[in-house]
C-alpha positions in Angstrom: -5.0 -28.0 15.9 -7.5 -25.5 14.5 -5.9 -22.4 13.1 -7.8 -19.3 11.8 -5.8 -17.0 9.5 -7.4 -13.5 9.3 -7.1 -10.6 7.0 -8.1 -7.5 9.1 -6.9 -4.9 6.6 -10.1 -3.2 5.6 -8.5 -0.1 4.3 -9.4 1.7 1.1 -8.5 0.9 -1.7 -8.5 -2.8 -0.7 -5.3 -4.7 -1.2 -5.3 -8.5 -1.7 -3.7 -10.4 1.2 -1.1 -12.3 -0.8 1.0 -13.2 2.1 -1.9 -14.7 4.0 -2.8 -16.8 0.9 0.8 -18.0 0.6 0.8 -19.0 4.2 -2.6 -20.7 4.1 -1.8 -22.7 1.0 1.5 -23.8 2.5 -0.1 -25.0 5.7 -3.0 -26.7 3.9 -0.5 -28.5 1.7 1.3 -29.8 4.8 -1.9 -31.1 6.3 -0.8 -31.0 9.9 -3.5 -28.7 11.1 -7.1 -27.7 10.4 -6.6 -24.4 8.5 -9.3 -21.8 7.7 -9.2 -18.3 6.4 -11.4 -15.3 7.3 -11.1 -12.2 5.0 -12.8 -9.3 6.7 -13.1 -7.5 3.4 -15.5 -10.3 2.3 -17.3 -11.3 5.5 -17.6 -10.2 9.1 -18.1 -13.6 10.7 -15.8 -13.1 13.7 -17.9 -15.6 15.6 -16.2 -18.4 13.6 -13.1 -17.9 15.8 -14.9 -19.3 18.9 -13.6 -22.8 18.6 -10.1 -22.2 17.2 -6.8 -23.0 18.9 -4.9 -20.1 17.3 -6.1 -16.9 15.6 -3.4 -15.3 13.5 -3.9 -11.8 12.0 -1.9 -10.6 9.0 -1.2 -6.9 9.7 -0.1 -5.1 6.5 -0.1 -1.4 7.4 0.9 0.8 10.3 -0.9 3.6 8.5 -2.7 4.4 5.3 -4.2 7.2 3.2 -2.9 9.2 0.3 0.2 10.3 2.3 0.2 7.8 5.1 -1.6 10.2 7.4 -4.2 7.8 8.8 -3.1 5.5 11.6 -4.3 2.0 10.8 -3.5 0.2 14.1 -6.5 1.6 16.1 -8.9 -0.2 13.7 -6.9 -3.4 14.0 -6.9 -3.2 17.8 -10.7 -2.8 17.7 -10.8 -6.0 15.6 -8.6 -7.8 18.1 -11.0 -6.7 20.8 -14.0 -8.1 18.9 -12.2 -11.5 18.6 -11.5 -11.4 22.4 -15.3 -11.3 23.0 -15.8 -14.7 21.3 -12.4 -16.3 21.6 -10.2 -16.9 24.7 -7.2 -18.7 23.1 -3.8 -17.3 21.9 -3.7 -14.7 19.2 -0.7 -13.9 16.9 0.2 -11.3 14.3 2.4 -11.4 11.2 2.9 -9.2 8.2 4.8 -6.1 7.0 3.8 -3.9 9.9 4.9 -6.6 12.4 8.3 -7.0 10.6 8.9 -3.3 10.8 8.1 -2.9 14.5 7.3 -6.2 16.2 7.5 -5.2 19.8 5.6 -2.0 19.4 2.8 -3.5 17.3 2.5 -6.6 19.5 2.2 -4.4 22.7 -0.2 -2.0 21.1 -2.6 -4.7 19.8 -2.3 -6.8 23.0 -1.7 -10.2 21.4 0.5 -13.0 22.6 2.7 -13.8 19.6 4.4 -11.7 16.9 6.0 -13.5 13.9 8.8 -11.7 12.1 9.4 -13.6 8.8 9.0 -13.6 5.0 8.3 -17.2 4.8 6.9 -20.1 6.9 9.6 -20.8 9.4 8.1 -18.6 12.2 4.6 -19.9 11.8 5.8 -23.5 11.7 7.8 -22.9 14.9 4.9 -21.3 16.7 2.5 -24.1 15.7 5.1 -26.7 16.9 5.4 -25.0 20.2 1.7 -24.7 20.7 1.3 -28.4 19.9 4.0 -29.3 22.4 2.6 -27.0 25.0 5.8 -25.0 25.2 4.8 -21.8 23.5 5.5 -18.6 25.5 4.2 -15.1 24.6 6.8 -13.2 22.6 8.4 -12.6 19.3 9.6 -15.3 16.9 12.1 -14.2 14.2 12.9 -16.4 11.2 14.2 -15.0 7.9 15.9 -18.3 7.1 13.2 -19.5 4.7 11.3 -17.3 2.3 8.1 -18.1 0.3 9.1 -20.8 -2.2 7.6 -23.6 -4.2 4.7 -23.6 -6.7 1.4 -22.2 -5.5 -2.1 -22.7 -6.9 -3.2 -19.4 -5.4 -6.8 -20.6 -5.1 -7.4 -20.2 -1.3 -8.9 -16.7 -1.1 -11.6 -15.4 -3.4 -10.2 -12.6 -5.6 -13.2 -11.2 -7.3 -13.8 -8.6 -4.6 -10.3 -7.2 -5.2 -10.4 -7.2 -8.9 -13.8 -5.4 -9.4 -12.4 -1.9 -9.1 -9.3 -2.4 -11.2 -7.1 -3.8 -8.4 -4.3 -6.3 -8.8 -3.3 -9.5 -7.1 0.2 -9.6 -5.6 2.9 -12.0 -6.7 6.2 -12.2 -4.8 9.2 -12.9 -7.0 11.9 -12.1 -4.5 12.6 -11.0 -0.9 15.1 -8.6 0.6 16.5 -5.3 -0.4 20.2 -4.6 -0.1 19.9 -0.8 -0.4 19.7 1.8 2.4 17.5 4.5 0.8 17.2 7.2 3.5 13.4 7.0 4.0 12.5 3.4 2.9 11.4 0.7 5.3 11.6 -2.2 2.8 15.0 -3.5 4.2 13.5 -3.6 7.7 10.4 -5.4 6.4 12.0 -7.7 3.9 15.5 -8.1 5.2 18.7 -7.0 3.3 19.7 -10.3 1.8 18.0 -10.9 -1.6 16.4 -14.3 -2.1 15.0 -14.8 -5.6 12.4 -17.3 -6.5 13.1 -19.3 -9.8 11.5 -17.6 -12.8 9.8 -20.8 -13.9 8.1 -21.0 -10.4 6.7 -17.5 -10.9 5.5 -18.3 -14.4 3.6 -21.4 -13.1 2.0 -19.3 -10.3 0.9 -16.6 -12.8 -0.5 -19.3 -15.1 -2.5 -20.7 -12.1 -3.9 -17.3 -11.3 -4.7 -16.7 -15.0 -6.7 -20.0 -15.1 -8.6 -18.7 -12.1 -9.7 -15.6 -13.9 -6.9 -13.2 -12.7 -5.5 -11.0 -15.5 -4.1 -8.2 -13.4 -1.1 -8.8 -11.1 1.4 -6.7 -9.2 4.9 -8.0 -8.6 5.1 -7.2 -4.9 8.9 -6.8 -4.6 10.8 -3.8 -3.3 12.2 -3.4 -6.8 10.8 -5.8 -9.5 13.6 -5.0 -12.0 16.6 -5.5 -9.7 18.3 -7.6 -10.8 17.0 -6.9 -14.3 17.9 -10.3 -15.7 15.5 -11.9 -13.1 12.6 -9.7 -14.2 13.3 -10.3 -17.9 13.4 -14.1 -17.4 10.0 -14.0 -15.6 8.4 -11.8 -18.3 9.9 -13.8 -21.2 8.8 -17.0 -19.5 5.3 -15.6 -19.3 5.3 -14.8 -23.0 6.5 -18.3 -23.8 3.6 -19.7 -21.7 1.1 -17.7 -23.7 0.4 -15.3 -20.8 0.8 -12.2 -23.0 -2.7 -10.9 -22.0 -1.7 -10.6 -18.3 -1.6 -6.9 -17.2 1.3 -6.8 -14.8 3.0 -4.0 -12.9 5.6 -3.5 -10.1 7.9 -1.1 -8.5 10.3 -0.1 -11.3 13.7 1.4 -10.7 15.0 3.8 -13.4 18.7 3.0 -12.7 20.7 2.5 -16.0 21.6 -1.0 -14.8 18.0 -1.9 -13.9 16.0 -0.5 -16.8 17.2 -1.2 -20.4 15.8 -1.4 -23.9 15.2 -5.2 -23.6 12.9 -4.7 -20.6 11.2 -1.7 -22.2 10.4 -3.8 -25.3 8.9 -6.5 -23.1 6.3 -3.9 -21.9 5.1 -3.5 -25.5 5.0 -7.2 -26.1 2.4 -7.4 -23.3 0.5 -4.6 -24.9 1.3 -2.2 -22.0 1.1 1.5 -22.7 2.5 3.0 -19.6 5.5 2.7 -17.2 5.7 4.1 -13.7 9.1 5.0 -12.1 9.8 5.5 -8.4 12.0 8.6 -8.8 11.4 10.3 -5.5 13.3 13.4 -6.6 14.7 14.9 -9.8 17.5 16.9 -8.1 20.8 15.1 -8.1 21.9 16.4 -4.7 18.7 15.2 -3.1 18.9 11.9 -4.8 22.4 11.4 -3.3 21.1 12.3 0.1 18.2 9.9 -0.3 20.8 7.2 -1.3 18.8 6.3 -4.4 21.8 5.2 -6.4 20.6 6.7 -9.7 20.7 10.1 -11.3 18.4 12.5 -13.1 20.2 11.4 -16.3 19.2 7.8 -15.6 15.6 8.8 -15.3 15.8 10.9 -18.5 17.2 7.9 -20.4 14.6 5.5 -19.0 11.8 7.8 -20.1 13.3 8.2 -23.5 13.3 4.4 -24.0 9.6 4.3 -23.1 8.7 7.3 -25.4 10.6 5.7 -28.3 8.3 2.8 -28.0 5.1 4.9 -27.8 4.5 4.4 -24.1 3.2 7.0 -21.5 5.3 7.5 -18.4 4.5 8.5 -14.8 6.7 8.9 -11.8 6.4 9.5 -8.1 8.0 12.4 -6.2 8.6 12.5 -2.5 9.5 15.9 -1.1 10.5 17.0 2.4 13.7 15.1 3.3 16.6 16.6 5.3 18.3 17.8 2.1 15.2 19.5 0.6 15.3 23.2 -0.1 13.3 25.6 -2.2 16.0 25.4 -4.8 15.9 21.6 -5.0 12.1 21.6 -5.3 12.4 24.1 -8.2 15.1 21.9 -9.8 12.9 18.9 -9.6 9.9 20.6 -11.2 12.2 22.0 -13.9 13.2 18.5 -14.8 9.5 17.4 -14.7 8.9 19.9 -17.4 12.1 19.0 -19.3 11.7 15.2 -19.2 7.9 15.3 -19.7 5.6 12.9 -17.7 2.0 12.1 -18.3 1.3 11.8 -14.6 3.2 12.7 -11.5 2.4 11.5 -8.0 3.4 14.2 -5.5 3.9 13.6 -1.8 4.9 16.8 0.0 6.2 15.1 3.2 8.1 12.0 4.2 6.8 9.6 6.9 9.5 8.6 9.3 9.7 4.8 9.9 11.8 2.9 12.4 14.9 1.1 11.2 15.6 3.6 8.5 18.5 6.1 8.0 15.9 8.9 8.2 14.8 7.6 11.7 18.5 7.8 12.8 18.7 11.4 11.5 15.4 12.3 13.3 16.7 10.8 16.6 20.0 12.6 16.3 18.2 15.9 15.7 15.7 15.4 18.5 12.7 15.0 16.2 11.7 11.6 17.6 12.8 9.7 20.7 15.2 6.8 20.4 13.2 3.6 20.5 9.9 5.1 19.6 8.1 2.6 17.4 6.2 5.5 15.7 3.0 3.6 15.5 1.2 6.9 14.7 2.3 9.0 11.6 5.3 11.2 12.2 6.7 13.2 9.3 10.0 14.8 8.9 9.6 18.6 9.5 9.3 20.6 6.3 10.1 24.3 6.2 7.1 26.4 5.3 8.7 27.9 2.2 9.6 24.5 0.9 6.1 23.2 1.4 4.6 26.3 -0.2 6.9 25.9 -3.2 5.8 22.2 -3.6 2.2 23.2 -3.5 2.7 26.2 -5.8 4.6 24.4 -8.5 2.4 21.3 -8.5 -0.6 23.5 -8.7 0.8 24.9 -12.0 1.1 21.5 -13.6 -2.0 19.6 -14.6 0.0 16.3 -14.7 0.6 16.5 -10.9 -1.7 14.6 -8.7 -2.0 13.2 -5.2 0.3 10.3 -4.4 -0.9 6.7 -4.4 -3.3 6.6 -7.4 -1.5 5.8 -10.7 1.0 3.3 -9.2 -1.6 0.6 -8.8 -4.2 1.5 -11.5 -4.0 2.1 -15.2 -4.2 5.8 -16.2 -7.7 5.2 -17.7 -8.8 3.6 -14.4 -7.9 6.7 -12.3 -11.2 8.6 -12.4 -10.5 12.4 -12.0 -13.4 14.9 -12.1 -13.4 17.3 -15.0 -11.5 20.0 -13.1 -8.8 17.6 -12.0 -8.0 15.8 -8.7 -5.0 17.5 -7.2 -4.9 17.6 -3.4 -1.5 19.3 -3.6 -2.9 22.2 -5.6 -5.1 23.0 -8.6 -8.6 22.8 -7.3 -10.0 24.3 -4.1 -9.7 22.3 -1.0 -13.5 21.7 -0.9 -13.3 20.2 -4.4 -10.5 18.0 -3.3 -12.4 16.9 -0.2 -15.6 16.3 -2.2 -13.8 14.0 -4.6 -12.3 12.0 -1.8 -15.6 11.8 0.2 -17.3 10.5 -2.9 -14.7 7.9 -3.5 -15.0 6.7 0.1 -18.8 6.5 -0.3 -18.5 4.5 -3.5 -16.0 2.0 -2.1 -17.4 1.6 1.4 -21.0 1.1 0.2 -20.0 -0.7 -3.0 -22.1 1.6 -5.0 -22.9 1.0 -8.7 -22.7 4.7 -9.3 -19.1 5.9 -10.0 -17.7 8.5 -7.7 -17.5 11.2 -10.4 -21.2 10.8 -11.1 -22.3 11.5 -7.5 -23.6 15.1 -7.2 -23.3 17.2 -4.1 -27.1 17.4 -3.7 -27.6 13.6 -3.9 -29.6 12.5 -0.9 -27.9 10.0 1.3 -30.9 7.9 2.3 -32.6 7.2 -1.0 -32.1 4.1 -3.2 -29.2 5.6 -5.1 -26.8 5.7 -2.1 -29.1 3.7 0.3 -27.3 4.8 3.5 -28.6 3.1 6.7 -27.3 3.3 10.3 -24.8 0.5 9.8 -23.6 2.0 6.5 -23.3 5.4 8.1 -21.0 4.0 10.8 -18.8 2.3 8.1 -18.6 5.5 6.1 -17.7 7.6 9.1 -14.9 5.1 10.1 -13.7 5.2 6.5 -13.7 9.0 6.4 -11.7 9.1 9.7 -9.1 6.8 8.2 -9.0 8.7 4.8 -8.6 12.2 6.3 -6.9 11.3 9.7 -9.8 13.0 11.6 -12.0 12.1 14.5 -15.8 12.3 14.1 -17.9 12.1 17.3 -21.7 12.0 17.8 -21.9 15.7 18.3 -20.3 16.3 14.9 -22.8 14.1 13.2 -25.8 15.8 14.9 -24.5 19.3 14.1 -23.9 18.3 10.4 -27.6 17.3 10.0 -26.6 14.7 7.4 -29.1 14.7 4.6 -27.2 14.8 1.3 -23.6 14.3 0.1 -22.9 18.0 0.5 -23.6 17.9 4.2 -21.2 14.9 4.5 -18.5 16.9 2.7 -19.2 19.9 4.9 -18.7 17.7 8.0 -15.3 16.6 6.8 -14.4 20.2 5.8 -15.3 21.5 9.3 -13.1 18.8 10.9 -10.2 19.6 8.6 -10.6 23.4 9.2 -10.5 22.7 12.9 -7.3 20.7 12.6 -5.5 23.5 10.7 -7.0 26.5 12.5 
């Protein structure tokens, strides 16, 4: 049977489809079927699906953007529609978005099969049923087997994802036993932790390293829980001579998860920064969010890093049910007291199904029970709370928009001279201009860095080289980045000649949304 595995996730910044590669390598190793991979970030050859027996899409995100404001599924549905034009056989979906809301995503995309899994049990079952002619449209759930074994990680070309400082994902464990109020990881990964043997991970990293990959991201809910598992992996990498691998992951500051032994391992890899997912620096809010750690834990973790000469960043997530003006002020007071080099600031919390926050939202009539929330819905934030977040982040040059420093080194996050702070600091036009230029650079793969693009730069000369197809791609990317809709009349009215006119188009759409 011919099976085409597809990465349709063409969001910006691009994220390597690790799950798709694990699945492809596993199926290729079994040798039962003719397996091919189509990465739409690298090629648009949808016509290759014409003679397949199954097309399976890996759907990573329900939404995207700096604060999860841009719905991602409409783009995926348009890709499904394009496949339907050249292919009449069964289509399936798998991935994080599917695990989170299988019925909703399957119905929205209009495909026959949805696989809920963190391993290979579901895909093997579907392929077996298709072979036997017994497959029925629906959902196959199988958490019994997670990704395991040694992988070469050589199925999908990685150069495209590494060129802008990106990282290649490596899974070291699955499952998260916690019930943080807003977090969807337990729904995506399951609540039972299954750890891959450290030696297996070291072999995988060595294989990636041999293939020219030097930057990886441990794609777990919490890389350092349990901390002994993380330490064993890192020490194994050092023993294998992989000390030049630039690794990162989601790091928990809990006193039982971050210790001096782990901190010293950072320095043995030559790492100069640590990022903590704090979410809040107010103990009452931390308890409400069910984070399990305290401000004192964060303070001690930062101290360990400082003692070793490392810079520290953290992420803050405001706007939960317990958030007040006082808790916001307390959090920023601790930002000042503890001292961070960078702070990711999100002023609102996206509500996801299967989370305690979803239950609160249903109980309070904010969302309807059973709503899969396929489009972004945020927990309501009082105006004075939101204004305080903006005001206090505006006063601190270390505060920036969420989603930048978690995945890139500090020196790879290119801010303009006046700073890039969508939650405050610069005017909204300056913020918009920076984001538009980043979209241009990434979408058109420009050699010119975003910060070197001037507002008066013509769009159609050799520097940017915009053509009709490129314009369409840029407009789609801007719609996703800013959660706006741009129609033909908008484009005509904007009279797009230079970068400034493109910025003005986005500004006009944003002004209309908030009028």
